[in-house]
C-alpha positions in Angstrom: -28.4 37.1 50.3 -25.3 37.4 48.1 -24.9 35.1 45.1 -21.4 34.6 43.9 -20.9 33.9 40.3 -17.7 32.7 38.9 -16.6 34.8 36.0 -16.4 32.9 32.7 -12.8 32.5 31.6 -11.7 33.2 28.0 -10.9 29.5 27.7 -14.4 28.4 28.9 -16.0 31.0 26.6 -13.9 29.8 23.6 -14.9 26.2 24.2 -18.6 27.1 24.4 -18.3 29.2 21.2 -16.5 26.4 19.3 -19.0 23.8 20.4 -21.9 26.0 19.5 -20.4 26.7 16.1 -19.8 23.0 15.5 -23.3 22.2 16.5 -24.7 24.8 14.1 -22.5 23.5 11.3 -23.3 19.8 11.8 -27.0 19.9 12.7 -28.1 20.5 9.1 -25.9 17.7 7.9 -27.2 15.3 10.6 -30.7 16.4 9.8 -30.2 15.7 6.1 -28.7 12.3 7.0 -31.7 11.4 9.2 -34.1 12.5 6.4 -32.2 10.5 3.8 -32.3 7.4 6.1 -36.0 7.9 6.7 -36.7 8.2 3.0 -34.9 4.8 2.5 -36.8 3.3 5.4 -33.5 2.7 7.3 -32.9 3.0 11.0 -30.2 5.3 12.3 -27.6 3.7 14.6 -24.6 5.0 16.5 -22.7 2.2 18.2 -19.5 0.3 17.7 -19.9 -2.7 15.3 -19.4 -6.0 17.1 -16.1 -7.5 15.9 -16.2 -10.6 13.7 -14.0 -13.0 11.9 -15.2 -14.7 8.6 -13.7 -17.1 6.1 -14.5 -17.1 2.4 -14.7 -20.0 0.1 -11.0 -19.9 -0.7 -10.1 -20.1 3.0 -9.0 -16.4 3.4 -10.0 -14.9 6.8 -11.6 -11.5 7.1 -11.6 -9.5 10.4 -13.8 -6.4 10.8 -10.7 -4.6 12.4 -8.8 -5.2 9.1 -11.4 -3.1 7.3 -10.9 0.1 9.4 -10.7 3.1 7.1 -13.2 1.7 4.7 -17.0 2.2 4.5 -18.6 -1.3 4.9 -21.9 -2.6 3.8 -22.5 -5.7 5.9 -25.3 -7.8 4.4 -26.9 -10.9 5.8 -28.9 -13.3 3.5 -29.8 -17.0 3.0 -30.4 -19.3 0.0 -33.9 -20.1 1.3 -34.9 -16.4 1.5 -36.9 -15.4 -1.6 -36.6 -11.6 -1.1 -32.8 -12.2 -0.8 -32.8 -13.8 -4.2 -34.3 -10.7 -5.7 -32.1 -8.3 -3.8 -28.6 -9.9 -4.5 -28.4 -8.7 -8.1 -29.1 -5.1 -6.9 -26.2 -5.5 -4.5 -24.0 -6.7 -7.4 -25.0 -3.6 -9.4 -24.3 -1.4 -6.4 -20.8 -2.9 -5.9 -20.0 -2.0 -9.5 -21.3 1.6 -9.0 -19.1 2.0 -5.9 -16.0 0.3 -7.3 -13.8 3.3 -6.9 -15.3 4.6 -3.7 -13.4 2.6 -1.1 -16.7 1.0 0.1 -16.5 -2.8 0.8 -19.5 -5.2 0.7 -19.3 -8.1 3.1 -22.1 -10.5 2.2 -22.8 -13.3 4.8 -25.0 -16.3 4.2 -26.6 -17.5 7.4 -27.8 -20.9 6.1 -28.0 -23.4 9.0 -26.5 -26.4 7.1 -24.2 -24.6 4.9 -22.4 -26.0 1.9 -20.0 -23.4 0.6 -20.0 -24.9 -2.9 -23.9 -24.8 -3.0 -23.9 -21.2 -1.7 -21.3 -20.2 -4.3 -23.3 -21.9 -7.1 -26.5 -20.1 -5.9 -24.7 -16.7 -6.0 -23.1 -17.6 -9.4 -26.5 -18.4 -10.9 -27.6 -14.9 -9.9 -24.5 -13.4 -11.6 -23.1 -12.3 -8.3 -19.3 -11.9 -8.4 -18.6 -10.4 -4.9 -17.1 -12.7 -2.2 -19.7 -14.7 -0.2 -19.0 -15.6 3.4 -20.7 -18.2 5.7 -21.7 -17.1 9.2 -21.0 -20.7 10.4 -17.4 -20.3 9.1 -16.4 -17.6 11.6 -17.1 -15.8 14.8 -19.9 -13.4 13.9 -22.7 -12.8 16.3 -26.2 -13.9 15.3 -27.3 -10.6 17.0 -26.6 -9.0 13.6 -29.5 -11.0 12.0 -31.8 -11.6 14.9 -34.2 -9.3 13.0 -34.4 -11.9 10.2 -33.0 -11.7 6.6 -32.3 -9.8 4.6 -30.8 -7.3 6.9 -28.0 -4.8 6.1 -25.8 -2.6 8.1 -23.8 0.5 7.1 -20.5 0.7 9.0 -18.5 4.0 8.8 -14.7 4.4 8.5 -14.2 4.3 12.2 -16.0 0.9 12.6 -19.3 2.3 13.9 -22.7 1.1 12.9 -24.5 4.1 11.4 -27.6 2.5 9.9 -29.6 -0.7 9.6 -31.9 -1.8 6.7 -34.5 -4.4 7.5 -35.9 -6.2 4.5 -35.0 -6.0 0.8 -33.9 -2.9 -1.0 -33.0 -1.8 -4.5 -29.3 -1.1 -3.6 -28.6 0.1 -7.2 -31.0 3.0 -7.0 -29.6 6.6 -7.3 -31.0 7.6 -4.0 -29.4 4.6 -2.2 -26.1 5.3 -4.0 -26.2 8.9 -2.7 -27.1 7.8 0.8 -24.2 5.2 1.0 -21.8 7.7 -0.4 -22.9 10.3 2.2 -22.7 8.0 5.2 -19.9 5.6 4.7 -17.7 6.4 1.6 -14.5 8.2 2.0 -15.1 11.7 0.6 -13.2 11.2 -2.6 -10.3 9.4 -4.0 -8.7 12.8 -4.9 -9.1 14.0 -1.3 -7.6 10.8 0.1 -4.6 10.9 -2.3 -4.0 14.6 -1.4 -3.9 13.7 2.3 -1.2 11.1 1.7 1.2 13.6 0.1 
């Protein structure tokens, strides 16, 4: 019995070689990311973030699509959630640490009977200065917080969910800062500026 084998073309061989090289280059990075996520007790995700529209206390509207090109920390909390109360100041500290990174925090209160003035007072009493959004004042899916609160998602520059954190965290810790920078921050302001020229 004769077996016919089609010879591998140069183009086919080149594609295999390039894909193999990419896999060899990326696998240590992906492995390091997975280890970093695991050390922070976060779940790795790889899916498109469901779109949303939110309105802040001043009436400005925010769409997820408008944030494309930025790393996003999407955080869900509630005024009745005691762990959230402890966690919000660490988010404030993290926002200050990442001020020049291009990463944006979107904090969404899921209170069922929301009063934006009360939610803002609550955040103000905790010395929180970042904008606070209400889930009820927009079109954001409760699928995001069906796990309970607090829950936080990391969304990369292309609008993909890359990680989920269930429960409170110390967002201001050096290890968390490193993880966020690695997963969702643009590489550096200098690099971004050089690409513009």
